[in-house]
BALUM-690401 format. One record per residue: residue number from 1; residue in three letters; x negated, y negated, z of N, C-alpha, C in turn. Coordinates in steps of 0.1 Angstrom, whole numbers, always signed. Each point is the difference from the previous one (the first is absolute). Layout:
(NUM ALA (X Y Z) (X Y Z) (X Y Z))
...
This chain:
(1 MET (-190 +897 -152) (+3 -7 +16) (+1 -14 -2))
(2 HIS (+10 -7 +6) (+3 -14 +0) (-4 -6 +12))
(3 GLU (-5 -13 -1) (-1 -7 +12) (+8 -2 +11))
(4 ALA (+0 +0 +11) (+9 -1 +9) (+7 -13 +0))
(5 ILE (+17 +0 +0) (+2 -14 +1) (-6 -8 +12))
(6 PRO (-5 -11 -1) (-3 -9 +10) (+11 +0 +9))
(7 THR (-2 -6 +13) (+10 -4 +10) (+2 -14 +4))
(8 VAL (+9 -4 +8) (+2 -13 +7) (+5 +2 +12))
(9 THR (-7 -7 +7) (+2 +2 +15) (+14 -13 +5))
(10 LEU (+9 +5 +4) (+10 -10 +7) (-3 -5 +11))
(11 GLN (+8 -5 +6) (-5 -12 +12) (+1 +12 +13))
(12 ASP (+7 +9 +0) (+2 +10 +10) (-11 +9 -2))
(13 GLY (-9 +0 -10) (-8 +10 +0) (+3 +14 -11))
(14 THR (+11 -1 -3) (+7 +11 -12) (-10 -4 -13))
(15 GLU (-5 +12 -3) (-5 +2 -14) (+9 +2 -11))
(16 ILE (+1 -4 -9) (+7 +2 -12) (-5 +0 -13))
(17 PRO (+1 +9 -10) (-5 -1 -11) (+1 -15 -9))
(18 ALA (-10 -5 -5) (+1 -12 -9) (+8 +0 -13))
(19 LEU (+8 +11 -2) (+5 +2 -11) (+15 +6 +2))
(20 GLY (+13 -8 -3) (+11 +4 +2) (+8 +6 -11))
(21 PHE (+14 +0 +5) (+10 +6 -14) (+12 -10 +5))
(22 GLY (+5 -7 -9) (+10 -9 +0) (+13 +6 -7))
(23 THR (+11 -2 +6) (+12 +5 -5) (+12 -11 -6))
(24 TRP (-5 -14 -2) (+10 -9 -6) (+5 +7 -13))
(25 MET (+12 -3 -2) (+8 +7 -12) (+2 +13 -3))
(26 MET (-3 +12 +14) (+2 +12 -1) (+14 +1 +6))
(27 GLY (+8 +11 -2) (+14 +4 +6) (+9 -10 -7))
(28 GLU (-3 -6 -12) (+12 -6 -9) (+4 +10 -11))
(29 ASP (-6 +10 -1) (+5 +7 -13) (+0 +14 +7))
(30 HIS (+11 +7 +0) (+0 +13 +6) (-6 +10 -8))
(31 HIS (-3 -1 -15) (-6 +9 -7) (-14 +1 +3))
(32 ALA (-7 -11 +6) (-11 +0 +3) (-6 +4 +12))
(33 ARG (+11 +4 +7) (+1 +4 +19) (-13 +10 -1))
(34 SER (-1 +11 -6) (-5 +12 +1) (-15 -5 -4))
(35 GLN (-1 -7 -8) (-15 -4 -5) (-9 -11 +11))
(36 GLU (+10 -8 +6) (-5 -10 +9) (-2 +7 +15))
(37 VAL (+7 +10 +3) (-3 +8 +12) (-11 +8 -4))
(38 GLU (-3 +8 -13) (-12 +7 -3) (-14 -12 +1))
(39 ALA (+4 -13 -3) (-12 -7 +0) (-6 -3 +13))
(40 ILE (+11 -2 +8) (-4 -3 +16) (-6 +9 +7))
(41 ARG (+2 +13 -4) (-6 +12 +7) (-15 +0 -8))
(42 LEU (+0 +1 -12) (-13 -3 -6) (-11 -7 +4))
(43 ALA (+9 -13 +4) (-9 -10 +9) (-7 +4 +12))
(44 LEU (+8 +6 +8) (-4 +8 +12) (-12 +8 -3))
(45 GLU (+3 +8 -11) (-11 +10 +0) (-16 -7 -6))
(46 LEU (+5 -13 -6) (-12 -4 -4) (-8 -11 +9))
(47 GLY (+6 +2 +13) (-7 -7 +11) (+6 -15 +1))
(48 ILE (+10 -3 -9) (+7 -12 +1) (+10 -1 +8))
(49 ARG (+0 -3 +14) (+8 +4 +11) (+9 -13 +3))
(50 VAL (-3 -11 -6) (+7 -13 +4) (+12 -1 -10))
(51 ILE (+12 +2 +5) (+12 +0 -9) (+9 -12 +3))
(52 ASP (+1 -10 -9) (+8 -10 +5) (+10 -4 -9))
(53 THR (+13 -2 +9) (+12 +2 -7) (+7 -14 +9))
(54 ALA (+15 -2 -1) (+7 -13 +4) (+15 +6 -1))
(55 GLU (+5 -8 +9) (+16 +5 +1) (+5 -11 -13))
(56 MET (-5 -9 -4) (+2 -6 -13) (+4 +9 -12))
(57 TYR (-13 +7 -1) (-1 +7 -13) (+9 +12 -3))
(58 ALA (+6 -5 -12) (+14 +8 -5) (+11 +3 +12))
(59 ASP (-2 -13 +10) (+12 +3 +9) (-2 +11 +11))
(60 GLY (-13 -1 +2) (+0 +15 +10) (-5 +13 -11))
(61 GLY (+2 -1 -10) (-5 +11 -9) (-10 +5 +1))
(62 ALA (-10 -8 +0) (-15 +4 +1) (-3 +8 +14))
(63 GLU (+7 -6 +9) (-2 +5 +13) (+3 +15 +0))
(64 ARG (+14 +2 -7) (+3 +14 +0) (-11 +11 -9))
(65 ILE (-4 -6 -11) (-7 +8 -8) (-16 +2 +9))
(66 VAL (-2 -11 +7) (-15 +3 +7) (+7 +12 +16))
(67 GLY (+11 -1 +2) (+2 +6 +11) (+2 +14 -5))
(68 GLU (+7 +4 -11) (-3 +14 -7) (-12 +4 +0))
(69 ALA (-11 -6 -6) (-12 +3 -2) (-7 +6 +11))
(70 LEU (+3 -9 +11) (-10 +1 +12) (+8 +12 +11))
(71 GLN (+10 +6 -6) (+8 +9 +10) (-8 +10 +8))
(72 ASP (-9 +5 -8) (-13 +10 +9) (-13 -6 +1))
(73 ARG (+1 -15 -5) (-14 -5 -1) (-3 -12 +7))
(74 ARG (+10 -4 +9) (+0 -13 +7) (-12 -2 +7))
(75 GLU (-6 +8 +9) (-15 -2 +6) (-12 -4 -10))
(76 ASP (+4 +4 -13) (-11 -3 -8) (+0 -15 -7))
(77 ALA (+12 -6 +3) (+2 -15 -5) (-6 -9 +8))
(78 TYR (-2 -14 -2) (+3 -10 +7) (+9 -6 -10))
(79 LEU (+10 -1 +11) (+15 -7 -8) (+3 -11 +3))
(80 VAL (+2 -11 -10) (+2 -13 +2) (+13 -1 -6))
(81 SER (+9 -11 +8) (+13 -6 -8) (+1 -14 +8))
(82 LYS (+11 -7 -8) (+1 -13 +5) (+17 -3 +1))
(83 VAL (-1 -13 +8) (+15 -3 +3) (+0 -12 -8))
(84 LEU (+14 -2 -5) (+2 -11 -8) (+1 -12 +10))
(85 PRO (-5 -14 -7) (+1 -11 +9) (+13 -5 +6))
(86 TRP (+11 +5 -8) (+15 -6 +6) (+6 +12 +11))
(87 ASN (-8 +11 +0) (+0 +11 +9) (-8 -3 +13))
(88 ALA (-7 -9 +0) (-12 -3 +12) (+3 -7 +13))
(89 SER (+12 +0 +2) (+3 -4 +14) (-4 +10 +9))
(90 PHE (-1 -3 +16) (-3 +12 +9) (+8 +12 -5))
(91 ASP (+12 -2 +2) (+10 +12 -1) (-1 +7 -14))
(92 GLY (+2 -9 -11) (-3 +4 -12) (-12 +6 -2))
(93 THR (-9 -4 +3) (-15 +7 -2) (+1 +17 +6))
(94 ILE (+5 -2 +10) (+3 +14 +6) (+9 +11 -7))
(95 ALA (+12 -8 -4) (+7 +8 -9) (-6 +6 -11))
(96 ALA (-5 -8 -8) (-7 +0 -13) (-11 +12 +2))
(97 CYS (-8 -2 +7) (-9 +12 +5) (+7 +12 +2))
(98 ARG (+10 +1 +7) (+8 +12 +3) (+4 +5 -13))
(99 ASN (+5 -6 -8) (+6 +3 -14) (-12 +6 -8))
(100 SER (-11 -7 +0) (-10 +5 -11) (-5 +15 +9))
(101 LEU (-1 +1 +11) (-5 +12 +8) (+12 +13 -6))
(102 GLU (+12 -6 +0) (+11 +11 -5) (-2 +3 -15))
(103 ARG (-4 -10 -8) (-2 +4 -13) (-12 +8 -2))
(104 LEU (-11 -5 +8) (-13 +6 -3) (+0 +15 +7))
(105 GLN (+9 +5 +8) (+1 +11 +9) (-12 +1 +8))
(106 SER (-2 -11 +5) (-13 -1 +10) (+3 -5 +12))
(107 GLU (-8 +5 +9) (+6 -6 +16) (-10 -13 +1))
(108 TYR (-10 -6 -6) (-8 -9 +0) (-3 -5 -11))
(109 LEU (-5 -14 +1) (-9 -5 -14) (-13 -4 +5))
(110 ASP (-10 +2 -7) (-13 -3 +4) (-3 -14 -2))
(111 LEU (+6 -7 -8) (-1 -16 -2) (+13 -4 -5))
(112 TYR (+6 -11 +6) (+11 -8 -3) (-3 -14 -3))
(113 LEU (+5 -4 -11) (-4 -14 -6) (+10 -9 -2))
(114 LEU (+0 -14 +4) (+11 -9 -4) (-3 -4 -15))
(115 HIS (+10 +4 -7) (-1 +0 -14) (-4 -14 -7))
(116 TRP (+6 -10 +4) (-3 -15 +1) (+3 -8 +9))
(117 ARG (-5 -12 +1) (+7 -7 +12) (+13 -8 -7))
(118 GLY (+9 +3 +10) (+13 -8 -1) (+5 -8 +11))
(119 GLN (+16 +0 +2) (+2 -11 +6) (-1 +5 +16))
(120 HIS (+2 +11 +4) (-4 +3 +13) (-13 -5 +8))
(121 PRO (+4 -2 +10) (-15 -6 +8) (-9 +13 +1))
(122 LEU (-14 -4 -3) (-8 +9 +1) (-1 +7 +14))
(123 ALA (+1 -7 +10) (-1 +4 +14) (+12 +10 +3))
(124 GLU (+11 +0 -8) (+9 +10 +2) (-4 +14 -8))
(125 THR (-5 -3 -9) (-5 +14 -10) (-11 +6 +6))
(126 VAL (-10 -9 +5) (-11 +7 +8) (+4 +7 +11))
(127 ALA (+10 -6 +7) (+7 +8 +14) (+4 +12 -3))
(128 ALA (+8 +1 -12) (+4 +13 -6) (-8 +10 -4))
(129 LEU (-10 -6 -5) (-11 +12 -5) (-8 +4 +13))
(130 GLU (-3 -8 +8) (-5 +5 +12) (+8 +10 +9))
(131 ALA (+13 -2 +1) (+10 +8 +5) (+0 +12 -6))
(132 LEU (-1 +1 -14) (-1 +13 -8) (-11 +8 +4))
(133 LYS (-11 -9 +1) (-12 +8 +3) (-1 +5 +14))
(134 ALA (+4 -7 +8) (+2 +4 +16) (+11 +14 -1))
(135 ASP (+8 +0 -8) (+8 +10 -2) (-3 +17 -6))
(136 GLY (-13 -7 -8) (-6 +13 -9) (+5 +0 -13))
(137 LEU (+10 -8 -5) (+6 +1 -10) (-13 -5 -13))
(138 VAL (-6 -10 +4) (-9 -2 -8) (-15 +0 +8))
(139 ARG (-10 +2 -6) (-12 +2 +5) (-9 -14 -2))
(140 ALA (+4 -8 -11) (-7 -12 -1) (+9 -8 -8))
(141 TRP (-2 -12 -1) (+10 -9 -7) (-12 -15 -9))
(142 GLY (+8 -2 -8) (-6 -14 -8) (+8 -6 -10))
(143 VAL (-6 -6 -6) (+10 -9 -9) (-3 +1 -15))
(144 SER (+8 -8 -8) (-3 +2 -17) (+4 -13 -6))
(145 ASN (-10 -5 -8) (+3 -12 -9) (+0 -13 +9))
(146 PHE (-8 +4 +9) (-6 -14 +12) (-12 -9 -6))
(147 ASP (+2 -10 -4) (-11 -11 -2) (-7 -1 +15))
(148 VAL (-10 -10 -2) (-8 -5 +13) (+9 -6 +7))
(149 ASN (+8 -10 -1) (+8 -9 +7) (+8 +12 +7))
(150 ASP (+7 +8 -7) (+8 +11 +5) (-6 +7 +12))
(151 MET (-13 +4 -4) (-8 +11 +9) (-2 -9 +13))
(152 GLU (-5 -13 -3) (-4 -9 +13) (+15 -3 +10))
(153 ASP (+10 -1 -6) (+14 -1 +7) (-1 +16 +8))
(154 LEU (+1 +9 -9) (+1 +13 +7) (-11 +0 +14))
(155 LEU (-12 -2 -2) (-8 +4 +9) (+1 -11 +14))
(156 SER (+10 -9 +0) (+3 -8 +9) (+11 +7 +10))
(157 GLU (+4 +12 -5) (+11 +6 +7) (-6 +11 +8))
(158 THR (+7 +3 +12) (-1 +9 +10) (-2 +17 -6))
(159 GLY (-10 +8 +0) (-2 +11 -6) (-4 +2 -14))
(160 SER (-3 -14 -4) (-3 +0 -15) (-14 +4 -5))
(161 GLU (-9 +5 +15) (-15 +4 -4) (+2 +14 -3))
(162 ASN (+13 +7 +0) (+2 +13 -4) (+0 +1 -17))
(163 CYS (+2 -9 -6) (+3 -2 -16) (-9 +5 -6))
(164 ALA (+2 +14 -6) (-9 +9 -4) (-6 -3 -16))
(165 THR (+10 -9 -7) (-2 +2 -13) (+7 -13 -5))
(166 ASN (-4 -3 -12) (+8 -11 -8) (+0 +5 -18))
(167 GLN (+11 +3 -3) (+1 +9 -12) (+5 -12 -10))
(168 ILE (-9 -3 -10) (+1 -10 -11) (-2 +5 -17))
(169 LEU (+4 -9 -6) (+0 +2 -15) (-17 -4 -2))
(170 TYR (-8 +7 -5) (-16 +0 +0) (-3 +12 -14))
(171 ASN (-4 -7 -10) (-9 +5 -8) (-9 -9 -9))
(172 LEU (-5 +8 -11) (-9 -9 -9) (+5 -13 -5))
(173 SER (+12 +1 -2) (+7 -11 -8) (+7 -12 +11))
(174 ARG (+0 +6 +15) (+7 -8 +10) (-12 -2 +10))
(175 ARG (-11 -6 -1) (-9 +0 +9) (+2 -15 +9))
(176 GLY (+10 -7 +0) (+0 -10 +9) (-2 +2 +14))
(177 VAL (+5 +11 +6) (-5 +3 +14) (-12 +1 +2))
(178 GLU (-11 -1 -8) (-12 +4 +3) (-5 -17 +5))
(179 PHE (+8 -10 -5) (-5 -13 +5) (-2 -1 +14))
(180 ASP (+14 +2 +9) (-1 +1 +15) (+10 +10 +4))
(181 LEU (+9 +5 -5) (+7 +11 +10) (-10 +13 +0))
(182 LEU (-5 +3 -10) (-8 +13 +4) (-11 +0 +9))
(183 PRO (-7 -10 -2) (-12 -4 +12) (+3 -2 +13))
(184 TRP (+15 -8 -2) (+5 -3 +16) (+5 +14 +5))
(185 CYS (+5 +11 -6) (+6 +11 +4) (-14 +9 +5))
(186 GLN (-11 +0 -9) (-10 +7 +3) (-9 -1 +13))
(187 THR (+0 -16 +1) (-7 -4 +15) (+6 +4 +10))
(188 ARG (+15 +2 -2) (+3 +3 +14) (+6 +14 +1))
(189 GLY (-6 +8 -11) (+2 +16 +3) (+13 +3 -3))
(190 ILE (+8 -7 -9) (+13 +5 -6) (-1 +4 -14))
(191 PRO (+0 +15 -4) (-4 +6 -15) (+15 -7 -6))
(192 VAL (-4 -1 -14) (+11 -5 -10) (+3 +14 -6))
(193 MET (+13 +1 -3) (+5 +10 -10) (+3 -7 -12))
(194 ALA (-5 +7 -12) (+1 -9 -13) (+10 +7 -8))
(195 TYR (+11 -7 -2) (+13 +7 -5) (-3 -6 -16))
(196 SER (+8 +10 -12) (-1 -3 -12) (-15 -2 -5))
(197 PRO (-10 +8 +3) (-13 +1 -1) (-4 -3 -14))
(198 ILE (+8 +4 -10) (-3 +1 -13) (+9 -11 -9))
(199 GLU (+7 -7 +9) (+11 -10 -7) (+10 +8 -8))
(200 GLN (+6 +11 +6) (+9 +10 -7) (-5 +1 -11))
(201 GLY (-10 +2 -5) (-6 +3 -13) (-4 -11 -10))
(202 ARG (+3 -12 +4) (+2 -10 -9) (-18 -5 -2))
(203 ILE (-8 +3 +10) (-14 -3 -5) (-10 +8 -7))
(204 LEU (+7 +13 -1) (-6 +11 -4) (-4 +0 -17))
(205 LYS (+6 -11 -6) (-5 -2 -14) (-10 -12 -2))
(206 HIS (-4 -6 +10) (-10 -12 -1) (-13 +10 -7))
(207 PRO (-6 -9 -10) (-10 +5 -8) (-13 +4 +8))
(208 GLU (-2 -10 +10) (-15 +1 +7) (+3 +12 +9))
(209 LEU (+11 +2 +8) (+4 +12 +10) (-4 +12 -9))
(210 ILE (+8 +0 -12) (-2 +13 -9) (-12 +0 -3))
(211 HIS (-9 -9 -3) (-15 +2 -5) (-9 +7 +12))
(212 ILE (+4 -8 +11) (-10 +6 +12) (+7 +14 +3))
(213 ALA (+11 +3 +1) (+6 +17 +2) (-6 +8 -8))
(214 LYS (-2 -2 -15) (-5 +9 -9) (-15 -2 +4))
(215 ALA (-9 -5 +3) (-11 +2 +5) (-1 +10 +13))
(216 TYR (+9 +0 +6) (-2 +11 +12) (+8 +10 -5))
(217 GLN (+4 +2 -12) (+10 +14 +0) (+11 -2 +7))
(218 ALA (+5 -10 +4) (+10 -1 +10) (+13 -5 -6))
(219 THR (+12 -3 +6) (+11 -9 -3) (-3 -13 +5))
(220 PRO (+10 -7 -8) (-1 -17 +6) (+9 +2 +13))
(221 ALA (+6 +9 +4) (+7 -1 +13) (-9 +4 +10))
(222 GLN (-10 +9 -3) (-11 +6 +10) (-8 -11 +3))
(223 VAL (-2 -9 -12) (-11 -11 +5) (+8 -12 +8))
(224 ALA (+13 -3 -3) (+7 -7 +8) (+3 +3 +15))
(225 LEU (-1 +15 +0) (+0 +2 +14) (-12 +0 +9))
(226 ALA (-11 +3 -8) (-11 +1 +5) (-2 -14 +5))
(227 PHE (+3 -13 -7) (-2 -11 +2) (+5 -4 +15))
(228 LEU (+12 +6 +4) (+6 -2 +13) (-8 +9 +11))
(229 LEU (-4 +12 -6) (-6 +10 +10) (-15 -7 +5))
(230 GLU (-5 -9 -9) (-12 -6 +6) (+1 -11 +10))
(231 ARG (+12 -2 +0) (+1 -10 +10) (+3 +3 +14))
(232 ASP (-7 -5 +10) (+4 +3 +15) (+13 +0 +6))
(233 SER (+4 +8 +5) (+13 +1 +9) (+13 -3 -11))
(234 VAL (-3 +6 -14) (+11 -1 -9) (+7 +14 -4))
(235 ILE (+11 +1 +2) (+6 +15 -4) (+8 -2 -11))
(236 PRO (-3 +3 -13) (+6 +0 -11) (+11 +10 +0))
(237 ILE (+16 +0 -5) (+11 +9 +2) (+6 +0 -13))
(238 PRO (-7 +6 -9) (+5 +2 -14) (+14 +8 +0))
(239 LYS (+8 -1 -9) (+11 +8 +0) (+0 +8 -13))
(240 THR (+2 +13 +0) (+4 +8 -12) (+5 +13 +1))
(241 ALA (+9 +5 -7) (+7 +12 +0) (-7 +10 -7))
(242 ASN (-11 -7 -11) (-6 +9 -10) (-11 +8 +9))
(243 LEU (-3 +12 +0) (-8 +8 +7) (-14 -1 -5))
(244 GLN (-1 -3 -15) (-14 -3 -6) (-6 -13 +6))
(245 ARG (+11 -9 +0) (-6 -14 +3) (-2 +0 +16))
(246 LEU (+6 +6 +8) (-2 +1 +14) (-12 +8 +2))
(247 ILE (-6 +10 -9) (-14 +4 +3) (-9 -7 -4))
(248 GLU (+2 -6 -12) (-9 -14 -5) (-2 -10 +11))
(249 ASN (+10 -5 +6) (+1 -9 +10) (-8 +3 +12))
(250 ARG (+2 +15 +4) (-13 +5 +11) (-13 +0 -5))
(251 GLU (-4 +3 -13) (-12 -2 -6) (-7 -14 -1))
(252 ALA (+10 -9 +3) (-7 -13 +0) (-11 -3 +9))
(253 VAL (+3 +7 +10) (-11 +2 +14) (-11 +3 -7))
(254 ASP (-3 +7 -9) (-12 +6 -5) (-11 -11 -8))
(255 LEU (+9 -11 -4) (-7 -9 -8) (-11 -8 +5))
(256 ASP (-13 -4 -5) (-7 -7 +6) (-3 -10 -11))
(257 VAL (+5 -11 +0) (+0 -10 -11) (-13 -9 +5))
(258 SER (-6 -7 -10) (-14 -6 +2) (+4 -14 +2))
(259 ASP (-8 -8 +8) (+2 -12 +3) (-1 -8 -11))
(260 GLU (-5 +1 -12) (+2 -5 -15) (+15 +1 -3))
(261 ASP (+4 +11 -1) (+13 +2 -2) (+11 -7 +9))
(262 TRP (-1 +0 +12) (+8 -7 +7) (-2 -14 -3))
(263 GLU (-11 -7 -2) (+0 -16 -4) (+6 +1 -13))
(264 ARG (+2 +12 -7) (+9 -3 -16) (+12 -2 +5))
(265 LEU (+7 +8 +9) (+12 +1 +3) (+5 -14 +8))
(266 ASP (-11 -5 +6) (+1 -16 +9) (+5 -9 -13))
(267 ALA (-7 +1 -13) (-1 -10 -8) (+14 +3 -9))
(268 ALA (+6 +12 +2) (+12 +3 -8) (+13 -3 +10))
(269 PHE (-4 +3 +11) (+11 -3 +10) (-7 -9 +12))
(270 PRO (+1 -12 -2) (-7 -11 +9) (+4 +1 +14))
(271 PRO (-9 +1 +9) (+6 -2 +15) (+4 -13 +0))
(272 PRO (+7 -3 +10) (+7 -18 +3) (-11 -5 +6))
(273 ASP (+3 -14 -5) (-11 -10 +6) (+8 -11 +8))
(274 ALA (+14 +3 +3) (+7 -9 +8) (+12 +7 +7))
(275 LYS (+6 -6 +9) (+13 +8 +7) (+10 +4 -12))
(276 GLN (+7 +11 -1) (+9 +1 -8) (+14 +6 +8))
(277 PRO (+14 -3 -6) (+9 +4 +8) (+1 +16 +2))
(278 LEU (+5 +9 +9) (-3 +11 +2) (+10 +9 -13))
(279 ALA (-5 +7 -6) (+7 +6 -13) (+10 +13 +9))
(280 MET (+11 +2 -8) (+9 +10 +2) (+6 +5 -10))
(281 LEU (+3 +13 +2) (+8 +8 -12) (+14 +2 +6))
């Protein structure tokens, strides 16, 4: 028996699992389509309900993969997609959302995010997101790749109290957000979604991470995910179409790393001691 996936509570009281499934770079190779669909369906079986995608990924291809996977499982998923900043005018946001829903074969999104800040005024984008929410096309909305100053600008806009999350790059090797952005969000009850939680695999050959993983008979990826799962109101969303790795991601919830080993990881991947520019991929 595995431990239950911990949950995170959003502003509206919705509880979602604190481990999700990312789809960045899915939908790019038609030969991988069936395996990608199978991976999403397995994620749901494992209790990983948060399925994250975006209109940008494979130019809508990832959304089509998700739509196929959820054809008879829509109510089992907490479905997230994103609008590109150059589409984020009032009318553009509405149109982009409708296009995403068509590709996803869904009547609504559980969460719709502004992918990053662009030239359109935040007031216009927020008004569109609130209109989509009022019309039942989205149940909640949030942002992605927003630093503290962006979040402060956002919270000055009417309706911004409904911002449900901020999705950011956060992992052992990208800890800059711990200095200011993460605590800023935590104190305001805005959960953080952590994309690229294993740095697209680049941190997995780090000697200290490997050493600690071996001590727990775990993989380096599992320890990297456990690091994020230890944080309050943080939801890592790793992407994989490899079914065994997906199972291993789910098993990261079971890891109980000692304080001493967390300190060793802090030494290997030092937390920030000053403000850093927001990292993005």
